[in-house]
Each structure stands twice: as structure tokens, then as C-alpha cells.
C-alpha positions as a Markdown table, in Angstrom:
| # | Residue | x | y | z |
|---|---|---|---|---|
| 1 | Met | -50.6 | -12.2 | -47.6 |
| 2 | Leu | -49.0 | -12.3 | -44.2 |
| 3 | Gly | -47.7 | -9.8 | -42.5 |
| 4 | Tyr | -43.8 | -9.0 | -41.7 |
| 5 | Pro | -43.6 | -11.4 | -38.3 |
| 6 | Leu | -43.6 | -9.0 | -36.1 |
| 7 | Asp | -40.3 | -9.8 | -33.8 |
| 8 | Gln | -38.1 | -10.1 | -36.8 |
| 9 | Leu | -39.0 | -6.4 | -37.3 |
| 10 | His | -38.3 | -5.1 | -34.0 |
| 11 | Gln | -34.8 | -7.1 | -34.4 |
| 12 | Glu | -34.4 | -4.5 | -37.3 |
| 13 | Val | -35.4 | -1.3 | -36.3 |
| 14 | Ala | -32.9 | -2.1 | -32.9 |
| 15 | Tyr | -30.5 | -3.4 | -34.9 |
| 16 | Leu | -30.0 | -0.8 | -37.5 |
| 17 | Ala | -31.4 | 2.2 | -34.8 |
| 18 | Tyr | -28.8 | 0.9 | -32.4 |
| 19 | His | -25.9 | 0.9 | -35.1 |
| 20 | Phe | -26.8 | 4.0 | -37.1 |
| 21 | His | -28.6 | 6.1 | -34.9 |
| 22 | Trp | -31.6 | 6.3 | -37.4 |
| 23 | His | -35.2 | 7.8 | -36.5 |
| 24 | Tyr | -37.7 | 4.4 | -36.0 |
| 25 | Glu | -39.7 | 6.7 | -39.1 |
| 26 | Ser | -36.9 | 6.5 | -41.3 |
| 27 | Ile | -36.6 | 2.6 | -40.9 |
| 28 | Met | -39.8 | 1.9 | -41.2 |
| 29 | Ala | -40.4 | 4.1 | -44.4 |
| 30 | Met | -38.0 | 1.6 | -46.1 |
| 31 | Glu | -39.2 | -1.3 | -48.2 |
| 32 | His | -38.6 | -4.6 | -46.7 |
| 33 | Ser | -35.5 | -5.2 | -48.9 |
| 34 | Gln | -34.1 | -2.4 | -48.5 |
| 35 | Arg | -33.8 | -2.9 | -44.4 |
| 36 | Arg | -31.9 | -6.8 | -44.4 |
| 37 | Arg | -29.8 | -5.5 | -47.1 |
| 38 | Trp | -28.8 | -2.7 | -44.1 |
| 39 | Val | -29.3 | -5.3 | -41.1 |
| 40 | Glu | -26.7 | -7.7 | -43.3 |
| 41 | Glu | -23.8 | -4.9 | -44.2 |
| 42 | Val | -23.6 | -4.2 | -40.2 |
| 43 | Ala | -23.8 | -7.7 | -39.6 |
| 44 | Gln | -21.0 | -8.5 | -42.2 |
| 45 | Ile | -18.8 | -5.1 | -40.9 |
| 46 | Asn | -19.3 | -6.4 | -37.3 |
| 47 | Arg | -18.0 | -10.0 | -38.4 |
| 48 | Arg | -15.3 | -8.5 | -39.6 |
| 49 | Leu | -14.5 | -6.2 | -36.9 |
| 50 | Asn | -15.0 | -9.4 | -34.5 |
| 51 | Ala | -12.9 | -11.6 | -36.8 |
| 52 | Gln | -9.9 | -8.9 | -36.9 |
| 53 | Thr | -10.0 | -8.4 | -32.3 |
| 54 | Gly | -10.8 | -12.3 | -31.9 |
| 55 | Gln | -13.9 | -12.4 | -30.8 |
| 56 | Ile | -17.2 | -14.2 | -30.7 |
| 57 | Glu | -19.5 | -14.0 | -33.0 |
| 58 | Leu | -23.0 | -14.6 | -30.4 |
| 59 | Arg | -26.2 | -15.6 | -32.1 |
| 60 | Gly | -29.7 | -14.9 | -30.2 |
């Protein structure tokens, strides 16, 4: 079984911690699918807000 890409895991943890101020332990306790779902929810909110304010979406 392959492990989860460490860089992607770090990005998800940082993203959720930044937006929700959740602790590392809380984020890491989530199942992968649950964590990805929260990341996508925040991303959708950001896209809507950026569209409303006319901001350009940046991709890393």
C-alpha cells in the first residue's frame, strides 16, 4: 500500500489550520476523505468570495 504524499498532507494541514485555526492533532485525526472534503469546502468558499470581489485566483 502506498503512503499518502507527504507534501500534499502538509498542504492540507496548513490550509485547514490557517482557515479554521484547528490544531494539528485535530486535523491529523481526520480520515483522508474527510480532510479532503473540508479542503474542498474552504476552496469553494474562497472561489465564491474571490469572484464576488473580482480577485484573481492564484494556483500554487
